[in-house]
Jmol script that loads the backbone (N, CA, C; Angstrom):
load data "model"
ATOM      1  N   MET A   1      94.657  -7.276  80.539  1.00  0.00           N
ATOM      2  CA  MET A   1      93.762  -6.918  79.455  1.00  0.00           C
ATOM      3  C   MET A   1      94.336  -5.739  78.691  1.00  0.00           C
ATOM      4  N   GLY A   2      94.113  -5.743  77.401  1.00  0.00           N
ATOM      5  CA  GLY A   2      94.571  -4.645  76.565  1.00  0.00           C
ATOM      6  C   GLY A   2      93.548  -3.523  76.537  1.00  0.00           C
ATOM      7  N   ASP A   3      93.936  -2.407  75.952  1.00  0.00           N
ATOM      8  CA  ASP A   3      93.021  -1.284  75.791  1.00  0.00           C
ATOM      9  C   ASP A   3      91.959  -1.627  74.761  1.00  0.00           C
ATOM     10  N   LEU A   4      90.755  -1.222  75.018  1.00  0.00           N
ATOM     11  CA  LEU A   4      89.663  -1.430  74.079  1.00  0.00           C
ATOM     12  C   LEU A   4      89.492  -0.171  73.244  1.00  0.00           C
ATOM     13  N   ALA A   5      89.428  -0.338  71.948  1.00  0.00           N
ATOM     14  CA  ALA A   5      89.243   0.809  71.062  1.00  0.00           C
ATOM     15  C   ALA A   5      87.749   1.063  70.885  1.00  0.00           C
ATOM     16  N   GLY A   6      87.392   2.294  70.664  1.00  0.00           N
ATOM     17  CA  GLY A   6      85.991   2.630  70.422  1.00  0.00           C
ATOM     18  C   GLY A   6      85.614   3.904  71.140  1.00  0.00           C
ATOM     19  N   SER A   7      84.377   4.280  70.947  1.00  0.00           N
ATOM     20  CA  SER A   7      83.887   5.489  71.594  1.00  0.00           C
ATOM     21  C   SER A   7      82.401   5.357  71.863  1.00  0.00           C
ATOM     22  N   ILE A   8      81.929   6.177  72.743  1.00  0.00           N
ATOM     23  CA  ILE A   8      80.503   6.220  73.071  1.00  0.00           C
ATOM     24  C   ILE A   8      80.020   7.628  72.775  1.00  0.00           C
ATOM     25  N   THR A   9      78.905   7.712  72.072  1.00  0.00           N
ATOM     26  CA  THR A   9      78.294   9.006  71.792  1.00  0.00           C
ATOM     27  C   THR A   9      76.936   9.046  72.467  1.00  0.00           C
ATOM     28  N   LEU A  10      76.716  10.052  73.294  1.00  0.00           N
ATOM     29  CA  LEU A  10      75.429  10.205  73.959  1.00  0.00           C
ATOM     30  C   LEU A  10      74.627  11.288  73.244  1.00  0.00           C
ATOM     31  N   ALA A  11      73.418  10.949  72.871  1.00  0.00           N
ATOM     32  CA  ALA A  11      72.529  11.937  72.267  1.00  0.00           C
ATOM     33  C   ALA A  11      72.134  12.959  73.331  1.00  0.00           C
ATOM     34  N   PRO A  12      71.960  14.208  72.945  1.00  0.00           N
ATOM     35  CA  PRO A  12      71.536  15.213  73.924  1.00  0.00           C
ATOM     36  C   PRO A  12      70.267  14.798  74.664  1.00  0.00           C
ATOM     37  N   ARG A  13      69.367  14.087  74.010  1.00  0.00           N
ATOM     38  CA  ARG A  13      68.121  13.668  74.658  1.00  0.00           C
ATOM     39  C   ARG A  13      68.384  12.757  75.862  1.00  0.00           C
ATOM     40  N   VAL A  14      69.386  11.924  75.779  1.00  0.00           N
ATOM     41  CA  VAL A  14      69.741  11.049  76.913  1.00  0.00           C
ATOM     42  C   VAL A  14      70.200  11.899  78.091  1.00  0.00           C
ATOM     43  N   VAL A  15      71.061  12.845  77.824  1.00  0.00           N
ATOM     44  CA  VAL A  15      71.560  13.747  78.868  1.00  0.00           C
ATOM     45  C   VAL A  15      70.397  14.552  79.456  1.00  0.00           C
ATOM     46  N   GLU A  16      69.484  15.005  78.607  1.00  0.00           N
ATOM     47  CA  GLU A  16      68.328  15.783  79.074  1.00  0.00           C
ATOM     48  C   GLU A  16      67.428  14.953  79.988  1.00  0.00           C
ATOM     49  N   ARG A  17      67.205  13.702  79.640  1.00  0.00           N
ATOM     50  CA  ARG A  17      66.334  12.863  80.475  1.00  0.00           C
ATOM     51  C   ARG A  17      66.946  12.585  81.842  1.00  0.00           C
ATOM     52  N   ILE A  18      68.237  12.321  81.867  1.00  0.00           N
ATOM     53  CA  ILE A  18      68.921  12.109  83.153  1.00  0.00           C
ATOM     54  C   ILE A  18      68.849  13.379  83.991  1.00  0.00           C
ATOM     55  N   ALA A  19      69.121  14.522  83.377  1.00  0.00           N
ATOM     56  CA  ALA A  19      69.104  15.799  84.098  1.00  0.00           C
ATOM     57  C   ALA A  19      67.708  16.132  84.605  1.00  0.00           C
ATOM     58  N   ALA A  20      66.680  15.906  83.780  1.00  0.00           N
ATOM     59  CA  ALA A  20      65.304  16.219  84.188  1.00  0.00           C
ATOM     60  C   ALA A  20      64.870  15.356  85.364  1.00  0.00           C
ATOM     61  N   ARG A  21      65.214  14.089  85.342  1.00  0.00           N
ATOM     62  CA  ARG A  21      64.841  13.195  86.449  1.00  0.00           C
ATOM     63  C   ARG A  21      65.532  13.611  87.744  1.00  0.00           C
ATOM     64  N   ALA A  22      66.819  13.907  87.656  1.00  0.00           N
ATOM     65  CA  ALA A  22      67.563  14.337  88.848  1.00  0.00           C
ATOM     66  C   ALA A  22      66.996  15.644  89.395  1.00  0.00           C
ATOM     67  N   ALA A  23      66.639  16.564  88.507  1.00  0.00           N
ATOM     68  CA  ALA A  23      66.081  17.850  88.927  1.00  0.00           C
ATOM     69  C   ALA A  23      64.737  17.669  89.614  1.00  0.00           C
ATOM     70  N   ALA A  24      63.876  16.844  89.039  1.00  0.00           N
ATOM     71  CA  ALA A  24      62.556  16.622  89.626  1.00  0.00           C
ATOM     72  C   ALA A  24      62.672  15.975  91.004  1.00  0.00           C
ATOM     73  N   ASP A  25      63.561  15.011  91.142  1.00  0.00           N
ATOM     74  CA  ASP A  25      63.757  14.362  92.445  1.00  0.00           C
ATOM     75  C   ASP A  25      64.281  15.355  93.478  1.00  0.00           C
ATOM     76  N   ALA A  26      65.215  16.196  93.084  1.00  0.00           N
ATOM     77  CA  ALA A  26      65.799  17.163  94.016  1.00  0.00           C
ATOM     78  C   ALA A  26      64.795  18.236  94.421  1.00  0.00           C
ATOM     79  N   ALA A  27      63.899  18.606  93.517  1.00  0.00           N
ATOM     80  CA  ALA A  27      62.934  19.673  93.802  1.00  0.00           C
ATOM     81  C   ALA A  27      61.954  19.284  94.900  1.00  0.00           C
ATOM     82  N   ARG A  28      61.715  18.010  95.095  1.00  0.00           N
ATOM     83  CA  ARG A  28      60.725  17.577  96.082  1.00  0.00           C
ATOM     84  C   ARG A  28      61.348  16.851  97.275  1.00  0.00           C
ATOM     85  N   GLU A  29      62.591  17.036  97.511  1.00  0.00           N
ATOM     86  CA  GLU A  29      63.305  16.265  98.529  1.00  0.00           C
ATOM     87  C   GLU A  29      62.642  16.282  99.907  1.00  0.00           C
ATOM     88  N   TYR A  30      62.133  17.416 100.352  1.00  0.00           N
ATOM     89  CA  TYR A  30      61.594  17.523 101.705  1.00  0.00           C
ATOM     90  C   TYR A  30      60.075  17.516 101.744  1.00  0.00           C
ATOM     91  N   VAL A  31      59.427  17.169 100.658  1.00  0.00           N
ATOM     92  CA  VAL A  31      57.969  17.206 100.575  1.00  0.00           C
ATOM     93  C   VAL A  31      57.472  15.847 100.121  1.00  0.00           C
ATOM     94  N   HIS A  32      56.467  15.336 100.788  1.00  0.00           N
ATOM     95  CA  HIS A  32      55.895  14.040 100.402  1.00  0.00           C
ATOM     96  C   HIS A  32      54.724  14.265  99.463  1.00  0.00           C
ATOM     97  N   GLU A  33      55.026  14.777  98.299  1.00  0.00           N
ATOM     98  CA  GLU A  33      54.045  15.073  97.262  1.00  0.00           C
ATOM     99  C   GLU A  33      54.570  14.499  95.958  1.00  0.00           C
ATOM    100  N   PRO A  34      53.726  14.463  94.954  1.00  0.00           N
ATOM    101  CA  PRO A  34      54.208  13.979  93.658  1.00  0.00           C
ATOM    102  C   PRO A  34      55.370  14.836  93.162  1.00  0.00           C
ATOM    103  N   ARG A  35      56.241  14.217  92.425  1.00  0.00           N
ATOM    104  CA  ARG A  35      57.396  14.911  91.871  1.00  0.00           C
ATOM    105  C   ARG A  35      56.926  15.946  90.850  1.00  0.00           C
ATOM    106  N   PRO A  36      57.380  17.192  90.939  1.00  0.00           N
ATOM    107  CA  PRO A  36      56.991  18.175  89.920  1.00  0.00           C
ATOM    108  C   PRO A  36      57.690  17.845  88.610  1.00  0.00           C
ATOM    109  N   GLY A  37      57.082  18.233  87.525  1.00  0.00           N
ATOM    110  CA  GLY A  37      57.731  18.018  86.239  1.00  0.00           C
ATOM    111  C   GLY A  37      58.948  18.915  86.108  1.00  0.00           C
ATOM    112  N   ALA A  38      59.951  18.430  85.453  1.00  0.00           N
ATOM    113  CA  ALA A  38      61.139  19.231  85.175  1.00  0.00           C
ATOM    114  C   ALA A  38      61.477  19.039  83.701  1.00  0.00           C
ATOM    115  N   ARG A  39      61.865  20.126  83.077  1.00  0.00           N
ATOM    116  CA  ARG A  39      62.269  20.072  81.670  1.00  0.00           C
ATOM    117  C   ARG A  39      63.746  20.422  81.595  1.00  0.00           C
ATOM    118  N   ALA A  40      64.450  19.731  80.717  1.00  0.00           N
ATOM    119  CA  ALA A  40      65.884  19.984  80.568  1.00  0.00           C
ATOM    120  C   ALA A  40      66.243  20.124  79.097  1.00  0.00           C
ATOM    121  N   ARG A  41      67.186  20.999  78.850  1.00  0.00           N
ATOM    122  CA  ARG A  41      67.776  21.144  77.508  1.00  0.00           C
ATOM    123  C   ARG A  41      69.282  21.022  77.703  1.00  0.00           C
ATOM    124  N   ALA A  42      69.912  20.328  76.770  1.00  0.00           N
ATOM    125  CA  ALA A  42      71.348  20.099  76.901  1.00  0.00           C
ATOM    126  C   ALA A  42      72.079  20.391  75.597  1.00  0.00           C
ATOM    127  N   GLN A  43      73.247  20.958  75.735  1.00  0.00           N
ATOM    128  CA  GLN A  43      74.199  21.078  74.633  1.00  0.00           C
ATOM    129  C   GLN A  43      75.372  20.201  75.038  1.00  0.00           C
ATOM    130  N   VAL A  44      75.625  19.177  74.237  1.00  0.00           N
ATOM    131  CA  VAL A  44      76.640  18.187  74.585  1.00  0.00           C
ATOM    132  C   VAL A  44      77.784  18.258  73.584  1.00  0.00           C
ATOM    133  N   ALA A  45      78.999  18.258  74.104  1.00  0.00           N
ATOM    134  CA  ALA A  45      80.204  18.216  73.288  1.00  0.00           C
ATOM    135  C   ALA A  45      81.148  17.201  73.919  1.00  0.00           C
ATOM    136  N   GLY A  46      81.169  16.018  73.359  1.00  0.00           N
ATOM    137  CA  GLY A  46      81.994  14.955  73.932  1.00  0.00           C
ATOM    138  C   GLY A  46      81.494  14.575  75.307  1.00  0.00           C
ATOM    139  N   ARG A  47      82.339  14.730  76.298  1.00  0.00           N
ATOM    140  CA  ARG A  47      81.986  14.387  77.682  1.00  0.00           C
ATOM    141  C   ARG A  47      81.647  15.623  78.512  1.00  0.00           C
ATOM    142  N   ARG A  48      81.334  16.721  77.861  1.00  0.00           N
ATOM    143  CA  ARG A  48      80.990  17.961  78.555  1.00  0.00           C
ATOM    144  C   ARG A  48      79.607  18.406  78.111  1.00  0.00           C
ATOM    145  N   ALA A  49      78.905  19.106  79.006  1.00  0.00           N
ATOM    146  CA  ALA A  49      77.554  19.560  78.669  1.00  0.00           C
ATOM    147  C   ALA A  49      77.220  20.871  79.366  1.00  0.00           C
ATOM    148  N   ARG A  50      76.337  21.600  78.729  1.00  0.00           N
ATOM    149  CA  ARG A  50      75.703  22.788  79.318  1.00  0.00           C
ATOM    150  C   ARG A  50      74.232  22.435  79.446  1.00  0.00           C
ATOM    151  N   ILE A  51      73.671  22.633  80.632  1.00  0.00           N
ATOM    152  CA  ILE A  51      72.315  22.188  80.931  1.00  0.00           C
ATOM    153  C   ILE A  51      71.449  23.368  81.349  1.00  0.00           C
ATOM    154  N   GLU A  52      70.213  23.379  80.860  1.00  0.00           N
ATOM    155  CA  GLU A  52      69.198  24.344  81.299  1.00  0.00           C
ATOM    156  C   GLU A  52      68.029  23.541  81.853  1.00  0.00           C
ATOM    157  N   ILE A  53      67.625  23.858  83.072  1.00  0.00           N
ATOM    158  CA  ILE A  53      66.534  23.161  83.752  1.00  0.00           C
ATOM    159  C   ILE A  53      65.418  24.152  84.054  1.00  0.00           C
ATOM    160  N   SER A  54      64.178  23.729  83.807  1.00  0.00           N
ATOM    161  CA  SER A  54      62.985  24.486  84.236  1.00  0.00           C
ATOM    162  C   SER A  54      62.163  23.555  85.104  1.00  0.00           C
ATOM    163  N   THR A  55      61.809  24.019  86.301  1.00  0.00           N
ATOM    164  CA  THR A  55      61.031  23.189  87.207  1.00  0.00           C
ATOM    165  C   THR A  55      60.297  24.063  88.216  1.00  0.00           C
ATOM    166  N   ALA A  56      59.563  23.414  89.088  1.00  0.00           N
ATOM    167  CA  ALA A  56      58.823  24.104  90.147  1.00  0.00           C
ATOM    168  C   ALA A  56      59.508  23.860  91.487  1.00  0.00           C
ATOM    169  N   ALA A  57      59.184  24.718  92.439  1.00  0.00           N
ATOM    170  CA  ALA A  57      59.648  24.547  93.815  1.00  0.00           C
ATOM    171  C   ALA A  57      58.413  24.445  94.708  1.00  0.00           C
ATOM    172  N   TYR A  58      58.571  23.784  95.831  1.00  0.00           N
ATOM    173  CA  TYR A  58      57.477  23.677  96.792  1.00  0.00           C
ATOM    174  C   TYR A  58      57.594  24.771  97.843  1.00  0.00           C
ATOM    175  N   TRP A  59      56.468  25.375  98.170  1.00  0.00           N
ATOM    176  CA  TRP A  59      56.370  26.343  99.241  1.00  0.00           C
ATOM    177  C   TRP A  59      56.574  25.622 100.549  1.00  0.00           C
ATOM    178  N   PRO A  60      57.263  26.118 101.532  1.00  0.00           N
ATOM    179  CA  PRO A  60      57.874  27.432 101.655  1.00  0.00           C
ATOM    180  C   PRO A  60      59.387  27.405 101.459  1.00  0.00           C
ATOM    181  N   GLU A  61      59.936  26.377 100.836  1.00  0.00           N
ATOM    182  CA  GLU A  61      61.398  26.308 100.684  1.00  0.00           C
ATOM    183  C   GLU A  61      61.912  27.423  99.773  1.00  0.00           C
ATOM    184  N   PRO A  62      62.986  28.098 100.158  1.00  0.00           N
ATOM    185  CA  PRO A  62      63.523  29.182  99.332  1.00  0.00           C
ATOM    186  C   PRO A  62      63.977  28.686  97.956  1.00  0.00           C
ATOM    187  N   ALA A  63      63.649  29.446  96.937  1.00  0.00           N
ATOM    188  CA  ALA A  63      63.970  29.061  95.560  1.00  0.00           C
ATOM    189  C   ALA A  63      65.473  28.881  95.360  1.00  0.00           C
ATOM    190  N   ASP A  64      66.290  29.711  96.004  1.00  0.00           N
ATOM    191  CA  ASP A  64      67.735  29.571  95.810  1.00  0.00           C
ATOM    192  C   ASP A  64      68.262  28.270  96.419  1.00  0.00           C
ATOM    193  N   ALA A  65      67.662  27.805  97.514  1.00  0.00           N
ATOM    194  CA  ALA A  65      68.057  26.530  98.100  1.00  0.00           C
ATOM    195  C   ALA A  65      67.676  25.375  97.171  1.00  0.00           C
ATOM    196  N   VAL A  66      66.482  25.457  96.589  1.00  0.00           N
ATOM    197  CA  VAL A  66      66.030  24.426  95.647  1.00  0.00           C
ATOM    198  C   VAL A  66      66.950  24.413  94.428  1.00  0.00           C
ATOM    199  N   ALA A  67      67.234  25.581  93.874  1.00  0.00           N
ATOM    200  CA  ALA A  67      68.081  25.664  92.684  1.00  0.00           C
ATOM    201  C   ALA A  67      69.481  25.115  92.941  1.00  0.00           C
ATOM    202  N   GLY A  68      70.042  25.418  94.081  1.00  0.00           N
ATOM    203  CA  GLY A  68      71.370  24.904  94.419  1.00  0.00           C
ATOM    204  C   GLY A  68      71.381  23.392  94.536  1.00  0.00           C
ATOM    205  N   ARG A  69      70.366  22.841  95.189  1.00  0.00           N
ATOM    206  CA  ARG A  69      70.271  21.390  95.339  1.00  0.00           C
ATOM    207  C   ARG A  69      70.079  20.721  93.974  1.00  0.00           C
ATOM    208  N   ILE A  70      69.253  21.326  93.121  1.00  0.00           N
ATOM    209  CA  ILE A  70      69.019  20.767  91.791  1.00  0.00           C
ATOM    210  C   ILE A  70      70.322  20.752  90.989  1.00  0.00           C
ATOM    211  N   ALA A  71      71.047  21.858  90.984  1.00  0.00           N
ATOM    212  CA  ALA A  71      72.301  21.919  90.224  1.00  0.00           C
ATOM    213  C   ALA A  71      73.282  20.842  90.688  1.00  0.00           C
ATOM    214  N   GLU A  72      73.389  20.673  91.997  1.00  0.00           N
ATOM    215  CA  GLU A  72      74.289  19.653  92.555  1.00  0.00           C
ATOM    216  C   GLU A  72      73.859  18.249  92.124  1.00  0.00           C
ATOM    217  N   ARG A  73      72.562  17.968  92.232  1.00  0.00           N
ATOM    218  CA  ARG A  73      72.056  16.643  91.859  1.00  0.00           C
ATOM    219  C   ARG A  73      72.202  16.354  90.373  1.00  0.00           C
ATOM    220  N   VAL A  74      71.959  17.368  89.544  1.00  0.00           N
ATOM    221  CA  VAL A  74      72.096  17.187  88.093  1.00  0.00           C
ATOM    222  C   VAL A  74      73.547  16.866  87.749  1.00  0.00           C
ATOM    223  N   ARG A  75      74.478  17.628  88.298  1.00  0.00           N
ATOM    224  CA  ARG A  75      75.901  17.363  88.032  1.00  0.00           C
ATOM    225  C   ARG A  75      76.286  15.947  88.464  1.00  0.00           C
ATOM    226  N   SER A  76      75.846  15.555  89.641  1.00  0.00           N
ATOM    227  CA  SER A  76      76.162  14.236  90.168  1.00  0.00           C
ATOM    228  C   SER A  76      75.564  13.121  89.301  1.00  0.00           C
ATOM    229  N   ALA A  77      74.294  13.265  88.925  1.00  0.00           N
ATOM    230  CA  ALA A  77      73.630  12.233  88.117  1.00  0.00           C
ATOM    231  C   ALA A  77      74.273  12.103  86.740  1.00  0.00           C
ATOM    232  N   LEU A  78      74.615  13.216  86.123  1.00  0.00           N
ATOM    233  CA  LEU A  78      75.239  13.154  84.800  1.00  0.00           C
ATOM    234  C   LEU A  78      76.611  12.494  84.867  1.00  0.00           C
ATOM    235  N   SER A  79      77.351  12.796  85.902  1.00  0.00           N
ATOM    236  CA  SER A  79      78.657  12.172  86.073  1.00  0.00           C
ATOM    237  C   SER A  79      78.515  10.671  86.317  1.00  0.00           C
ATOM    238  N   ARG A  80      77.609  10.312  87.207  1.00  0.00           N
ATOM    239  CA  ARG A  80      77.443   8.907  87.593  1.00  0.00           C
ATOM    240  C   ARG A  80      76.843   8.044  86.488  1.00  0.00           C
ATOM    241  N   PHE A  81      75.786   8.514  85.850  1.00  0.00           N
ATOM    242  CA  PHE A  81      75.054   7.683  84.909  1.00  0.00           C
ATOM    243  C   PHE A  81      75.483   7.839  83.454  1.00  0.00           C
ATOM    244  N   ALA A  82      76.173   8.933  83.133  1.00  0.00           N
ATOM    245  CA  ALA A  82      76.533   9.158  81.734  1.00  0.00           C
ATOM    246  C   ALA A  82      78.010   9.478  81.534  1.00  0.00           C
ATOM    247  N   GLY A  83      78.757   9.699  82.607  1.00  0.00           N
ATOM    248  CA  GLY A  83      80.153  10.063  82.461  1.00  0.00           C
ATOM    249  C   GLY A  83      80.334  11.435  81.837  1.00  0.00           C
ATOM    250  N   VAL A  84      79.350  12.314  82.056  1.00  0.00           N
ATOM    251  CA  VAL A  84      79.356  13.647  81.475  1.00  0.00           C
ATOM    252  C   VAL A  84      79.587  14.680  82.576  1.00  0.00           C
ATOM    253  N   ASP A  85      80.465  15.640  82.312  1.00  0.00           N
ATOM    254  CA  ASP A  85      80.693  16.752  83.238  1.00  0.00           C
ATOM    255  C   ASP A  85      79.845  17.938  82.788  1.00  0.00           C
ATOM    256  N   ALA A  86      78.994  18.418  83.682  1.00  0.00           N
ATOM    257  CA  ALA A  86      78.162  19.589  83.384  1.00  0.00           C
ATOM    258  C   ALA A  86      78.969  20.837  83.712  1.00  0.00           C
ATOM    259  N   ASP A  87      79.445  21.510  82.679  1.00  0.00           N
ATOM    260  CA  ASP A  87      80.239  22.730  82.875  1.00  0.00           C
ATOM    261  C   ASP A  87      79.394  23.868  83.425  1.00  0.00           C
ATOM    262  N   HIS A  88      78.134  23.906  82.994  1.00  0.00           N
ATOM    263  CA  HIS A  88      77.263  25.011  83.382  1.00  0.00           C
ATOM    264  C   HIS A  88      75.845  24.471  83.525  1.00  0.00           C
ATOM    265  N   VAL A  89      75.215  24.728  84.668  1.00  0.00           N
ATOM    266  CA  VAL A  89      73.831  24.316  84.899  1.00  0.00           C
ATOM    267  C   VAL A  89      73.031  25.565  85.253  1.00  0.00           C
ATOM    268  N   THR A  90      72.048  25.888  84.416  1.00  0.00           N
ATOM    269  CA  THR A  90      71.167  27.026  84.648  1.00  0.00           C
ATOM    270  C   THR A  90      69.824  26.491  85.125  1.00  0.00           C
ATOM    271  N   ILE A  91      69.335  27.018  86.247  1.00  0.00           N
ATOM    272  CA  ILE A  91      68.069  26.567  86.823  1.00  0.00           C
ATOM    273  C   ILE A  91      67.058  27.701  86.758  1.00  0.00           C
ATOM    274  N   ALA A  92      65.883  27.409  86.219  1.00  0.00           N
ATOM    275  CA  ALA A  92      64.768  28.362  86.219  1.00  0.00           C
ATOM    276  C   ALA A  92      63.646  27.763  87.055  1.00  0.00           C
ATOM    277  N   ILE A  93      63.323  28.412  88.161  1.00  0.00           N
ATOM    278  CA  ILE A  93      62.175  28.015  88.975  1.00  0.00           C
ATOM    279  C   ILE A  93      60.996  28.783  88.393  1.00  0.00           C
ATOM    280  N   ASP A  94      60.128  28.090  87.665  1.00  0.00           N
ATOM    281  CA  ASP A  94      59.058  28.777  86.944  1.00  0.00           C
ATOM    282  C   ASP A  94      57.673  28.606  87.559  1.00  0.00           C
ATOM    283  N   ASP A  95      57.624  27.967  88.728  1.00  0.00           N
ATOM    284  CA  ASP A  95      56.344  27.816  89.409  1.00  0.00           C
ATOM    285  C   ASP A  95      56.606  27.517  90.881  1.00  0.00           C
ATOM    286  N   VAL A  96      55.639  27.825  91.711  1.00  0.00           N
ATOM    287  CA  VAL A  96      55.685  27.467  93.128  1.00  0.00           C
ATOM    288  C   VAL A  96      54.463  26.608  93.401  1.00  0.00           C
ATOM    289  N   LEU A  97      54.692  25.441  93.967  1.00  0.00           N
ATOM    290  CA  LEU A  97      53.597  24.522  94.278  1.00  0.00           C
ATOM    291  C   LEU A  97      53.341  24.527  95.773  1.00  0.00           C
ATOM    292  N   PHE A  98      52.072  24.559  96.130  1.00  0.00           N
ATOM    293  CA  PHE A  98      51.673  24.496  97.528  1.00  0.00           C
ATOM    294  C   PHE A  98      51.215  23.071  97.794  1.00  0.00           C
ATOM    295  N   PRO A  99      51.755  22.402  98.797  1.00  0.00           N
ATOM    296  CA  PRO A  99      51.425  20.993  99.013  1.00  0.00           C
ATOM    297  C   PRO A  99      49.938  20.675  99.005  1.00  0.00           C
ATOM    298  N   THR A 100      49.088  21.523  99.588  1.00  0.00           N
ATOM    299  CA  THR A 100      47.651  21.221  99.572  1.00  0.00           C
ATOM    300  C   THR A 100      47.079  21.317  98.169  1.00  0.00           C
ATOM    301  N   ALA A 101      47.576  22.229  97.345  1.00  0.00           N
ATOM    302  CA  ALA A 101      47.109  22.355  95.967  1.00  0.00           C
ATOM    303  C   ALA A 101      47.488  21.122  95.152  1.00  0.00           C
ATOM    304  N   VAL A 102      48.686  20.602  95.403  1.00  0.00           N
ATOM    305  CA  VAL A 102      49.120  19.406  94.694  1.00  0.00           C
ATOM    306  C   VAL A 102      48.249  18.228  95.072  1.00  0.00           C
ATOM    307  N   THR A 103      47.956  18.096  96.364  1.00  0.00           N
ATOM    308  CA  THR A 103      47.103  17.005  96.819  1.00  0.00           C
ATOM    309  C   THR A 103      45.702  17.136  96.230  1.00  0.00           C
ATOM    310  N   ALA A 104      45.167  18.342  96.178  1.00  0.00           N
ATOM    311  CA  ALA A 104      43.832  18.561  95.618  1.00  0.00           C
ATOM    312  C   ALA A 104      43.792  18.176  94.143  1.00  0.00           C
ATOM    313  N   ARG A 105      44.832  18.506  93.378  1.00  0.00           N
ATOM    314  CA  ARG A 105      44.879  18.124  91.975  1.00  0.00           C
ATOM    315  C   ARG A 105      44.906  16.624  91.817  1.00  0.00           C
ATOM    316  N   LYS A 106      45.614  15.952  92.711  1.00  0.00           N
ATOM    317  CA  LYS A 106      45.755  14.503  92.639  1.00  0.00           C
ATOM    318  C   LYS A 106      44.419  13.807  92.895  1.00  0.00           C
ATOM    319  N   VAL A 107      43.571  14.361  93.751  1.00  0.00           N
ATOM    320  CA  VAL A 107      42.297  13.742  94.121  1.00  0.00           C
ATOM    321  C   VAL A 107      41.270  13.831  92.996  1.00  0.00           C
ATOM    322  N   ARG A 108      41.307  14.906  92.222  1.00  0.00           N
ATOM    323  CA  ARG A 108      40.318  15.097  91.162  1.00  0.00           C
ATOM    324  C   ARG A 108      40.273  13.972  90.254  1.00  0.00           C
TER     325      ARG A 108
END
end "model"
wireframe off; spacefill off
backbone 0.3
color backbone group
């Protein structure tokens, strides 16, 4: 087969959605509760990106452990699903969720 000419352009919103989903999944890895919301902002240049994530962590897991896992998962998901290398991933843990509080909200 010969080389195929062309290019793929990913909108920042696509990169943001992949990153937000990966972050939300990683934030709840050890808790059987609903996935916390995660917000992502991306600056994309070709196949490289800078990502900012805002999400919650579940008590009592240390915030730095959650942030590290999120950064790893975001990088992996972007590489796997979009072919994008995340040069820089900034994580902001902006809330702490207590499993019983999450369950109580769900019941209402």
